[in-house]
MDTraj code that builds the backbone (N, CA, C; nanometers):
import mdtraj as md
import numpy as np

residues = "UNK UNK UNK UNK UNK UNK UNK UNK UNK UNK UNK UNK UNK UNK UNK UNK UNK UNK UNK UNK UNK UNK UNK UNK UNK UNK UNK UNK UNK UNK UNK UNK UNK UNK UNK UNK UNK UNK UNK UNK UNK UNK UNK UNK UNK UNK UNK UNK UNK UNK UNK UNK UNK UNK UNK UNK".split()
xyz = np.array([
    [13.1947, -14.7460, -0.3797],
    [13.0962, -14.6729, -0.2999],
    [12.9990, -14.7090, -0.4129],
    [12.8917, -14.7104, -0.3394],
    [12.7099, -14.7872, -0.4220],
    [12.6857, -14.6107, -0.4651],
    [12.6426, -14.5933, -0.6130],
    [12.5673, -14.5137, -0.6524],
    [12.4560, -14.4768, -0.6008],
    [12.3488, -14.3709, -0.6180],
    [12.2509, -14.3741, -0.5315],
    [12.1566, -14.3031, -0.6619],
    [12.1264, -14.4313, -0.7401],
    [12.0503, -14.4597, -0.8582],
    [11.8827, -14.4560, -0.8370],
    [11.8111, -14.3638, -0.9097],
    [11.6446, -14.4195, -0.9123],
    [11.6490, -14.5647, -0.9697],
    [11.4831, -14.6464, -0.8738],
    [11.4635, -14.7685, -0.9639],
    [11.4241, -14.7796, -1.0594],
    [11.4772, -14.9135, -1.1456],
    [11.4076, -14.9198, -1.2827],
    [11.3638, -15.0307, -1.2939],
    [11.2603, -15.0511, -1.3680],
    [11.1738, -15.1742, -1.3945],
    [11.2768, -15.3079, -1.4124],
    [11.2414, -15.4275, -1.3837],
    [11.2671, -15.5323, -1.4254],
    [11.2686, -15.5585, -1.5536],
    [11.3836, -15.5855, -1.6058],
    [11.4471, -15.6172, -1.7314],
    [11.3773, -15.7635, -1.7847],
    [11.3312, -15.8986, -1.7116],
    [11.2988, -15.9774, -1.7354],
    [11.2385, -16.0083, -1.8561],
    [11.0786, -15.9361, -1.8664],
    [11.0157, -15.9926, -1.9861],
    [10.9413, -15.8561, -1.9740],
    [10.9827, -15.7401, -2.0973],
    [10.8750, -15.6590, -2.1310],
    [10.8005, -15.6163, -2.1751],
    [10.7592, -15.7663, -2.2323],
    [10.6040, -15.7430, -2.2746],
    [10.5270, -15.7867, -2.1931],
    [10.5186, -15.8415, -2.0845],
    [10.4361, -15.8421, -1.9789],
    [10.4389, -15.6975, -1.8785],
    [10.2998, -15.6973, -1.8548],
    [10.2667, -15.5468, -1.7831],
    [10.2191, -15.6150, -1.6419],
    [10.2755, -15.5276, -1.5161],
    [10.2235, -15.5225, -1.4203],
    [10.0773, -15.4953, -1.4177],
    [10.0050, -15.5375, -1.3567],
    [9.8791, -15.4392, -1.3260],
    [9.9175, -15.3467, -1.2319],
    [9.7861, -15.2747, -1.2445],
    [9.8564, -15.1120, -1.0713],
    [9.7371, -15.1431, -0.9997],
    [9.7655, -15.1275, -0.8679],
    [9.6450, -15.1444, -0.7592],
    [9.5863, -14.9942, -0.7932],
    [9.4500, -15.0081, -0.7677],
    [9.3745, -14.8536, -0.7535],
    [9.3953, -14.8513, -0.5961],
    [9.4362, -14.6807, -0.5541],
    [9.4403, -14.6742, -0.4323],
    [9.2837, -14.6332, -0.3883],
    [9.2976, -14.7658, -0.2232],
    [9.1619, -14.7421, -0.1769],
    [9.1834, -14.6668, -0.0368],
    [9.0720, -14.5605, -0.0512],
    [9.0981, -14.4810, 0.0932],
    [8.9430, -14.5385, 0.1494],
    [8.9725, -14.5314, 0.2601],
    [8.8110, -14.5579, 0.3427],
    [8.7207, -14.4449, 0.3391],
    [8.5967, -14.4606, 0.3015],
    [8.4912, -14.4029, 0.3415],
    [8.4628, -14.2468, 0.4000],
    [8.5763, -14.3403, 0.5524],
    [8.5396, -14.1723, 0.6493],
    [8.6354, -14.1062, 0.6257],
    [8.7334, -14.0744, 0.5059],
    [8.8159, -13.9743, 0.4411],
    [8.7012, -13.8694, 0.4427],
    [8.6410, -13.9054, 0.3325],
    [8.5083, -13.8422, 0.2967],
    [8.4239, -13.7656, 0.3885],
    [8.3734, -13.8764, 0.4494],
    [8.2822, -13.8209, 0.5476],
    [8.3103, -13.7084, 0.6926],
    [8.4416, -13.6975, 0.7619],
    [8.5025, -13.6214, 0.7950],
    [8.4327, -13.4956, 0.7430],
    [8.5120, -13.4620, 0.6580],
    [8.5027, -13.2882, 0.5747],
    [8.3657, -13.2862, 0.6023],
    [8.2760, -13.3433, 0.5308],
    [8.1404, -13.3103, 0.5285],
    [8.0572, -13.3336, 0.6307],
    [8.1202, -13.3682, 0.7658],
    [8.0729, -13.3426, 0.9115],
    [8.0922, -13.1860, 0.9465],
    [8.1988, -13.2154, 0.9023],
    [8.2722, -13.0829, 0.9688],
    [8.1526, -12.9514, 0.9067],
    [8.1486, -12.9685, 0.7927],
    [8.0999, -12.8571, 0.6975],
    [7.9932, -12.7891, 0.7507],
    [7.8941, -12.9574, 0.7215],
    [7.7741, -12.9513, 0.7871],
    [7.7348, -12.8827, 0.9393],
    [7.8353, -12.9600, 1.0306],
    [7.8400, -12.8875, 1.1567],
    [7.8498, -12.6990, 1.1421],
    [7.9635, -12.6597, 1.0844],
    [7.9777, -12.4847, 1.0387],
    [7.8520, -12.4044, 0.9877],
    [7.7683, -12.4859, 0.9167],
    [7.6463, -12.4544, 0.8398],
    [7.5761, -12.4423, 0.9358],
    [7.5337, -12.5572, 1.0038],
    [7.4344, -12.5429, 1.1452],
    [7.4620, -12.4583, 1.1900],
    [7.5681, -12.4642, 1.2356],
    [7.5944, -12.3640, 1.4015],
    [7.5981, -12.2088, 1.3236],
    [7.6059, -12.1771, 1.2382],
    [7.5951, -12.0421, 1.1569],
    [7.4533, -12.0068, 1.1482],
    [7.3684, -12.1256, 1.0814],
    [7.2297, -12.0758, 1.0601],
    [7.1769, -12.0767, 1.2333],
    [7.2323, -12.1202, 1.2958],
    [7.1467, -12.1120, 1.4754],
    [7.1797, -11.9939, 1.5111],
    [7.2759, -11.9460, 1.4841],
    [7.3472, -11.8084, 1.5438],
    [7.2593, -11.7373, 1.4623],
    [7.2169, -11.7016, 1.3379],
    [7.2215, -11.5905, 1.2500],
    [7.0427, -11.6282, 1.2738],
    [6.9640, -11.7531, 1.2893],
    [6.8406, -11.7393, 1.3345],
    [6.7885, -11.6499, 1.5104],
    [6.8666, -11.7179, 1.5972],
    [6.8624, -11.6570, 1.7202],
    [6.8705, -11.4931, 1.7703],
    [7.0363, -11.4632, 1.6351],
    [7.0254, -11.3374, 1.6430],
    [6.9229, -11.2421, 1.5948],
    [6.8177, -11.2449, 1.4758],
    [6.6974, -11.2046, 1.4235],
    [6.6113, -11.2526, 1.4993],
    [6.5847, -11.3335, 1.5647],
    [6.4808, -11.3445, 1.6730],
    [6.4894, -11.2350, 1.7434],
    [6.6083, -11.2698, 1.7777],
    [6.6273, -11.1272, 1.9262],
    [6.5906, -11.0082, 1.8826],
    [6.6019, -10.9878, 1.7786],
    [6.5592, -10.8374, 1.6729],
    [6.4569, -10.8138, 1.6830],
    [6.3446, -10.8689, 1.6639],
    [6.1818, -10.8204, 1.6471],
    [6.1388, -10.8298, 1.7843],
])
top = md.Topology()
chain = top.add_chain()
for i, resn in enumerate(residues, 1):
    res = top.add_residue(resn, chain, resSeq=i)
    for name in ("N", "CA", "C"):
        top.add_atom(name, md.element.get_by_symbol(name[0]), res)
traj = md.Trajectory(xyz[None], top)
């Protein structure tokens, strides 16, 4: 039966470091929450403005 061991580094050349790849995320990942927050702020601002304008 094969044991369930974690993966290990390749021991062929311990002096050579493998370059790590930087995670790449598309810009839309950042823009979606920004768009949602902007929409909520605008909606609340318009609602308050309407309420205050009707109160006078």
